[in-house]
C-alpha positions as CSV (number, residue, x, y, z in Angstrom):
1,M,36.4,-20.7,7.8
2,N,34.3,-19.2,4.9
3,S,34.9,-15.2,6.1
4,S,34.6,-14.0,2.4
5,I,31.8,-11.6,1.7
6,S,32.2,-10.1,-1.6
7,L,30.1,-7.0,-3.2
8,S,31.8,-7.0,-6.5
9,F,28.6,-7.1,-8.2
10,L,27.2,-4.1,-6.7
11,P,28.6,-1.0,-9.4
12,A,26.9,-2.8,-11.8
13,Q,23.6,-2.7,-10.2
14,L,23.4,0.5,-9.5
15,P,22.1,3.7,-11.8
16,L,24.9,5.4,-13.6
17,N,24.4,8.7,-11.6
18,I,23.8,8.0,-8.2
19,N,23.2,10.9,-5.6
20,K,23.7,9.0,-2.4
21,L,24.2,5.5,-1.2
22,Y,22.6,5.3,1.8
23,V,22.9,2.4,4.6
24,A,20.3,1.6,6.8
25,F,22.5,1.2,9.8
26,S,21.6,0.1,13.3
27,G,24.6,-0.5,14.4
28,G,24.1,-4.6,15.0
29,I,26.3,-7.1,13.2
30,D,24.4,-7.4,10.0
31,S,24.6,-3.1,8.9
32,T,28.3,-3.5,10.3
33,V,29.2,-6.4,8.2
34,L,27.3,-4.3,5.3
35,M,29.1,-0.9,6.2
36,H,32.6,-2.9,6.2
37,V,32.1,-4.6,3.2
38,L,31.7,-0.8,1.2
39,L,35.0,0.2,2.6
40,P,36.2,-0.4,-0.6
41,Y,33.7,1.7,-2.6
42,K,34.0,5.0,-0.4
43,Q,36.2,6.8,-3.4
44,Q,33.8,5.7,-6.0
45,F,30.5,6.5,-4.2
46,Q,28.9,8.8,-1.4
47,V,28.7,6.3,1.0
48,V,25.9,7.7,3.6
49,L,25.3,5.5,7.2
50,W,21.8,6.4,8.4
51,H,20.8,6.0,12.0
52,I,17.6,6.2,13.1
53,N,16.3,6.3,16.6
54,H,13.0,5.0,17.5
55,G,13.0,5.8,21.0
56,L,11.6,2.4,22.2
57,Q,14.7,0.9,24.2
58,Q,16.5,2.0,27.0
59,N,19.6,1.6,25.1
60,A,18.4,3.6,22.0
61,Q,20.9,6.6,22.9
62,T,23.8,3.9,23.3
63,M,23.0,2.4,20.0
64,E,22.7,6.3,18.8
65,D,26.1,7.4,20.1
66,F,27.3,3.6,18.7
67,A,26.3,4.2,15.3
68,R,27.6,7.6,15.2
69,S,31.1,6.8,16.3
70,Q,31.0,4.0,13.8
71,A,30.9,6.4,11.0
72,D,33.4,8.9,12.1
73,Q,35.8,5.9,12.9
74,F,35.4,4.5,9.2
75,G,35.1,7.9,7.7
76,F,31.4,7.3,6.3
77,E,29.0,10.4,6.5
78,F,26.3,10.3,9.7
79,C,22.5,10.8,8.8
80,L,20.2,10.5,11.8
81,D,16.5,10.6,12.5
82,R,14.4,10.2,15.5
83,L,11.4,8.7,15.6
84,K,8.4,9.9,18.6
85,M,6.7,6.1,19.0
86,D,4.8,5.2,21.9
87,P,6.2,1.7,23.6
88,S,3.1,1.1,25.2
89,E,0.9,-0.4,21.5
90,G,0.5,-3.2,20.4
91,N,2.1,-4.4,17.0
92,L,5.8,-2.4,18.0
93,E,7.8,-4.5,15.5
94,A,5.8,-4.1,12.4
95,K,4.9,-0.1,13.3
96,A,8.8,0.8,13.4
97,R,8.9,-0.9,10.2
98,D,6.6,0.8,8.4
99,H,7.8,4.0,10.4
100,R,11.5,3.3,9.2
101,Y,10.0,2.7,5.4
102,Q,7.6,5.7,5.2
103,L,10.6,7.7,6.1
104,F,13.3,6.2,3.8
105,E,10.4,6.9,1.0
106,Q,9.6,10.7,1.6
107,A,13.7,11.4,1.8
108,L,15.0,9.3,-0.9
109,T,15.2,11.6,-3.8
110,E,15.9,10.2,-7.8
111,N,19.4,8.1,-8.6
112,D,19.2,7.6,-4.4
113,V,19.6,4.1,-3.4
114,L,19.1,2.8,0.4
115,L,21.1,-0.3,1.2
116,T,19.6,-2.8,4.1
117,A,21.6,-6.0,5.4
118,H,18.6,-8.4,4.7
119,H,20.1,-11.6,4.4
120,K,19.4,-15.1,3.8
121,N,18.3,-16.1,6.7
122,D,16.0,-13.2,6.9
123,Q,14.3,-14.3,3.8
124,A,13.5,-18.0,5.4
125,E,11.9,-15.9,9.0
126,T,9.7,-14.0,6.6
127,L,8.4,-17.3,4.7
128,L,7.5,-18.6,7.4
129,L,6.2,-15.5,9.0
130,N,3.9,-15.1,6.3
131,L,3.3,-18.3,5.8
132,M,1.7,-18.5,9.5
133,R,-0.2,-15.4,8.4
134,G,-2.4,-17.9,6.0
135,S,-0.5,-15.5,3.6
136,G,-1.3,-16.2,-0.5
137,A,1.8,-16.5,-3.0
138,A,2.6,-12.7,-3.2
139,G,3.6,-12.8,0.9
140,L,5.3,-16.3,0.3
141,R,7.6,-14.7,-2.7
142,A,11.6,-14.4,-2.0
143,I,12.3,-10.4,-0.7
144,A,12.9,-8.3,-3.1
145,R,16.9,-7.9,-4.0
146,L,16.1,-4.5,-6.1
147,K,12.8,-2.2,-6.5
148,P,11.5,1.4,-6.6
149,L,11.7,2.9,-3.1
150,G,10.1,6.5,-3.7
151,K,12.5,8.2,-6.1
152,G,15.2,5.7,-5.5
153,L,15.7,2.2,-5.3
154,L,16.2,-0.3,-2.2
155,M,18.5,-3.0,-2.9
156,R,19.7,-5.8,-0.1
157,P,23.6,-6.9,-0.8
158,L,23.8,-9.0,1.2
159,I,20.5,-11.3,0.5
160,D,22.7,-14.4,-0.9
161,F,24.4,-14.5,2.6
162,T,23.6,-16.6,5.0
163,R,24.2,-15.4,9.4
164,L,26.6,-17.9,10.0
165,Q,28.6,-16.4,7.2
166,I,28.1,-13.0,8.2
167,E,28.8,-13.3,11.8
168,Q,32.6,-15.6,10.3
169,Y,33.4,-12.4,8.5
170,A,32.5,-10.2,11.8
171,A,35.0,-11.9,13.7
172,H,37.6,-12.4,10.9
173,H,37.9,-9.0,10.9
174,K,37.5,-8.5,14.8
175,L,34.5,-5.7,14.1
176,D,32.8,-4.2,17.0
177,W,28.6,-4.2,17.4
178,K,26.0,-3.7,19.4
179,E,23.2,-6.2,19.8
180,D,20.0,-4.7,20.4
181,P,18.2,-6.2,23.6
182,S,15.1,-6.7,21.6
183,N,16.4,-9.3,19.1
184,K,16.4,-11.8,22.1
185,K,12.8,-11.3,22.9
186,T,10.8,-14.5,21.5
187,D,7.1,-12.3,22.3
188,F,8.0,-10.7,18.9
189,D,7.4,-13.6,16.4
190,R,10.0,-13.0,14.4
191,N,12.5,-13.5,17.1
192,Y,10.4,-16.8,18.5
193,L,11.0,-18.1,14.9
194,R,14.6,-17.1,14.9
195,H,16.0,-18.8,18.6
196,K,13.0,-21.6,18.5
197,V,11.4,-22.7,15.6
198,L,14.9,-22.8,13.3
199,P,17.6,-23.7,15.1
200,V,14.6,-27.2,15.7
201,L,14.3,-26.8,11.5
202,L,18.2,-26.6,10.9
203,E,19.1,-29.6,12.9
204,R,16.7,-32.3,11.0
205,W,17.3,-30.6,7.8
206,P,20.5,-28.9,7.1
207,S,19.8,-26.9,4.2
208,T,16.9,-25.4,5.2
209,I,17.8,-22.0,4.8
210,S,18.2,-22.6,1.6
211,Q,15.3,-24.9,0.2
212,L,13.2,-22.0,1.9
213,Q,15.2,-19.5,0.0
214,R,14.5,-22.0,-3.3
215,V,10.1,-22.4,-2.1
216,S,10.2,-18.0,-1.8
217,E,12.0,-18.0,-5.5
218,L,9.2,-20.3,-6.7
219,Q,6.6,-18.3,-5.8
220,N,7.8,-15.3,-7.2
221,E,7.6,-17.2,-10.6
222,S,3.9,-18.1,-9.3
223,E,3.1,-14.6,-8.6
224,Q,4.2,-13.5,-11.8
225,L,1.9,-15.8,-13.4
226,H,-0.7,-14.8,-11.4
227,S,-0.2,-11.1,-12.7
228,D,0.3,-12.1,-16.3
229,L,-3.1,-14.1,-16.4
230,A,-4.5,-11.1,-13.8
231,K,-3.3,-8.8,-17.1
232,I,-4.7,-10.8,-19.6
233,D,-7.9,-11.0,-17.7
234,Y,-8.3,-7.3,-16.8
235,I,-7.9,-6.3,-19.7
236,N,-11.4,-7.8,-21.1
237,A,-13.1,-7.2,-17.7
238,K,-11.9,-3.4,-17.3
239,I,-14.6,-0.4,-18.1
240,N,-15.3,2.9,-18.0
241,R,-18.7,4.5,-16.1
242,S,-19.1,7.9,-14.9
243,F,-19.7,9.0,-11.7
244,T,-15.8,7.7,-10.7
245,E,-12.5,8.1,-11.0
246,Y,-11.3,4.3,-11.2
247,S,-11.8,1.9,-13.8
248,C,-14.9,-1.2,-13.3
249,L,-15.0,-4.8,-13.3
250,S,-18.2,-6.3,-15.9
251,V,-19.6,-8.8,-13.9
252,K,-20.2,-10.9,-17.6
253,V,-16.9,-11.2,-18.2
254,L,-16.3,-12.3,-14.8
255,H,-19.0,-15.1,-15.0
256,S,-16.9,-16.0,-18.1
257,L,-13.7,-17.1,-15.9
258,S,-13.5,-20.1,-13.0
259,F,-13.8,-18.5,-9.5
260,A,-9.6,-18.8,-9.1
261,R,-9.6,-16.0,-11.7
262,Q,-12.1,-14.0,-10.6
263,K,-10.6,-13.9,-7.6
264,N,-7.3,-13.1,-8.6
265,I,-8.4,-10.4,-11.4
266,I,-10.1,-8.4,-8.0
267,R,-6.6,-8.8,-6.5
268,Y,-5.0,-7.2,-9.4
269,W,-8.2,-4.4,-10.4
270,I,-7.7,-3.0,-6.9
271,K,-3.7,-3.3,-6.5
272,Q,-3.7,-1.4,-10.1
273,H,-5.8,1.4,-7.8
274,S,-3.3,1.6,-5.1
275,F,-5.7,0.4,-2.1
276,P,-4.9,-2.3,-0.1
277,V,-6.3,-6.1,-1.1
278,L,-9.3,-7.6,0.6
279,G,-8.5,-10.0,3.0
280,F,-9.2,-13.9,2.1
281,H,-12.7,-14.2,3.3
282,K,-13.5,-11.2,2.3
283,I,-13.1,-12.2,-1.7
284,E,-14.7,-15.4,-1.0
285,E,-17.3,-13.8,0.2
286,L,-17.5,-11.0,-2.7
287,V,-17.1,-14.2,-5.7
288,R,-19.6,-15.9,-4.1
289,Q,-22.6,-13.3,-3.9
290,L,-21.3,-12.2,-7.7
291,N,-22.2,-16.2,-8.4
292,S,-25.3,-16.2,-6.4
293,R,-28.8,-16.3,-7.9
294,I,-29.8,-13.8,-5.9
295,D,-30.2,-10.6,-7.0
296,A,-28.0,-9.3,-4.4
297,L,-26.1,-5.6,-4.3
298,P,-22.9,-7.0,-1.8
299,I,-21.4,-4.3,0.1
300,I,-17.3,-5.8,0.5
301,E,-15.6,-3.6,3.0
302,G,-11.9,-2.9,2.3
303,K,-9.5,-0.6,4.2
304,S,-10.8,3.1,3.7
305,Y,-12.7,2.0,0.7
306,Q,-15.9,-0.5,-0.8
307,V,-15.9,-3.1,-3.2
308,R,-19.8,-2.2,-4.5
309,L,-21.7,-3.4,-7.8
310,Y,-24.4,-1.9,-10.0
311,K,-25.7,-2.7,-13.0
312,Q,-24.0,-5.5,-13.2
313,V,-20.8,-3.8,-12.4
314,L,-18.3,-3.7,-9.7
315,Y,-17.3,-0.3,-8.2
316,I,-14.5,0.7,-6.0
317,V,-15.9,3.5,-3.5
318,D,-13.4,5.8,-1.9
319,L,-14.6,6.4,1.5
320,V,-11.3,8.8,2.1
321,D,-13.5,11.3,-0.1
322,Q,-16.7,11.0,1.5
323,F,-18.4,14.7,2.0
324,R,-20.9,16.4,4.1
325,V,-23.3,18.5,2.0
326,E,-26.3,20.8,3.5
327,A,-29.9,20.1,2.9
328,S,-30.5,22.9,0.3
329,Y,-28.3,25.9,-0.9
330,K,-30.1,29.3,-2.7
331,V,-29.1,29.8,-5.7
332,P,-28.5,34.0,-5.9
333,D,-29.8,35.9,-8.2
334,C,-26.2,37.5,-9.2
335,G,-23.2,35.9,-9.2
336,P,-22.1,32.2,-8.7
337,L,-23.6,29.6,-6.0
338,N,-20.2,27.5,-5.4
339,I,-20.5,24.4,-3.7
340,P,-16.8,23.2,-3.3
341,Q,-17.3,19.6,-2.0
342,V,-19.5,18.4,-5.3
343,H,-17.4,21.1,-7.4
344,F,-20.5,23.3,-8.1
345,C,-19.9,26.9,-9.3
346,Q,-22.8,27.7,-11.2
347,S,-24.6,30.7,-12.0
348,R,-28.7,31.3,-12.7
349,I,-27.5,31.8,-16.1
350,D,-25.4,28.9,-16.5
351,I,-28.6,26.9,-14.6
352,F,-31.0,27.6,-17.1
353,D,-29.0,27.3,-20.4
354,N,-28.7,23.4,-18.7
355,L,-32.1,23.0,-18.0
356,K,-32.7,24.6,-21.5
357,R,-35.0,26.6,-19.9
358,Q,-36.5,30.2,-19.8
359,D,-35.3,33.0,-17.0
360,N,-38.6,34.1,-15.6
361,G,-37.6,34.8,-12.2
362,E,-37.7,31.7,-10.0
363,N,-36.5,31.3,-7.4
364,I,-33.8,28.3,-7.7
365,L,-33.1,25.7,-5.0
366,L,-30.1,22.9,-4.7
367,K,-30.5,20.1,-2.8
368,F,-29.3,16.7,-1.5
369,R,-30.5,13.9,-0.5
370,Q,-30.0,13.3,3.2
371,S,-28.7,9.9,4.7
372,S,-31.6,10.5,6.8
373,Q,-34.2,10.3,3.8
374,H,-33.2,7.0,2.8
375,G,-36.6,5.3,2.5
376,I,-38.8,7.4,3.1
377,T,-41.2,8.9,0.5
378,F,-41.6,13.0,-0.3
379,P,-43.1,14.6,-2.8
380,H,-40.9,14.0,-6.4
381,A,-39.5,10.8,-5.2
382,H,-40.3,8.7,-8.2
383,T,-39.8,11.4,-10.3
384,L,-36.0,12.0,-8.7
385,K,-36.0,8.1,-8.9
386,R,-36.5,8.3,-12.5
387,L,-33.8,11.3,-13.4
388,F,-31.1,9.0,-11.1
389,Q,-31.5,5.6,-12.9
390,K,-31.7,7.7,-16.1
391,H,-28.9,8.8,-15.4
392,Q,-27.3,5.5,-14.1
393,V,-26.0,7.3,-11.0
394,P,-25.1,4.6,-8.2
395,P,-27.0,4.8,-5.3
396,W,-23.9,6.0,-3.1
397,K,-22.8,8.7,-5.2
398,R,-26.8,10.1,-5.9
399,P,-26.4,12.5,-2.0
400,F,-24.0,14.2,-4.0
401,I,-25.8,15.1,-7.2
402,P,-27.6,18.5,-7.1
403,Q,-31.2,18.4,-7.5
404,V,-32.7,21.0,-9.5
405,F,-35.6,22.8,-7.7
406,L,-37.8,25.9,-9.7
407,N,-40.2,27.2,-7.3
408,D,-40.2,23.9,-4.9
409,E,-40.7,22.1,-8.4
410,L,-38.1,19.2,-9.1
411,A,-36.5,20.8,-12.6
412,G,-34.2,18.1,-13.0
413,L,-30.3,17.1,-11.7
414,W,-27.2,18.8,-12.0
415,I,-24.8,16.4,-13.8
416,E,-21.3,17.2,-15.9
């Protein structure tokens, strides 16, 4: 029986000055083995068992008490967080994971390292899960052994060991652990793969786990090549435009690329600005519209943002930054008018200086085009349209550009 699991490589891969070495400790067999393997490093590092009670299982308190007792038994520091999650919510498995990692990311400081007990079988399960979800190369690549997390690092030191090796280690050292009852519920996708699918695959192909790991590692290489190519194309297609804090993409440059490279660079561009990438069908639709002969203005909806086209340039429009303004504001005779939503704080003197006109005591109003006015003809509409086009103001920005009226006559736009 192979009961040897060594982490002799661990010190070499850790930062020189570590504040704390956290172990994500559930009390299950995987994290218990990881804790036990770390015993030789107690004198070298400050090791902390970090338990998170999600409050979702009936035995949540039992698991918490057990985790604390293990820390006491083996002489480790103990850290506890309790999450208040609603058991009636859907997709609990993914939401619990997201909550955990948000907590980890917020709590880790510089030179803190979080160790998780992911292993080879987890790698295989993740690949199969993402395959069933229709993921691309990014979703099929291997679980990272080491990557940044918040201000610290996330490390998975057991990733080269199988579940069988972990079980053999636990049996050999007579370790005690608590089994989470939810791990046996096959209504969770991962558990279904673990208990129903992988055993059948292993019976027919005993090397399934290792082969799936190899596939993941090959996908790592493929994803790196996609990223390298996208970076080259992005440098050529990237342009800066007014009225946005994000880079834009030249459609002319996109048209010089194959469809596959167009989709690749769009994914890369969105990732560069930390937005969730568009799904497969939405990117297909966007590229199809860009390459059609129809003079369309596509609006592709992402999560909290849109991708929009204006004058043969692709823009990212952040919907979180949307706000409301009043239809008009009167500029006082003395002191500034402050409209914080549009970062406007100017006086009469400033406005007349900007217009290069003399102040003859006119009444000054700042007006904003309201969404209800779209498509309605009103005085100054043609002049306003020409001004927007002259300054190349994208349509989605026009409701937030101050229009300067002197005695009810449109005098210009306030554009800084």
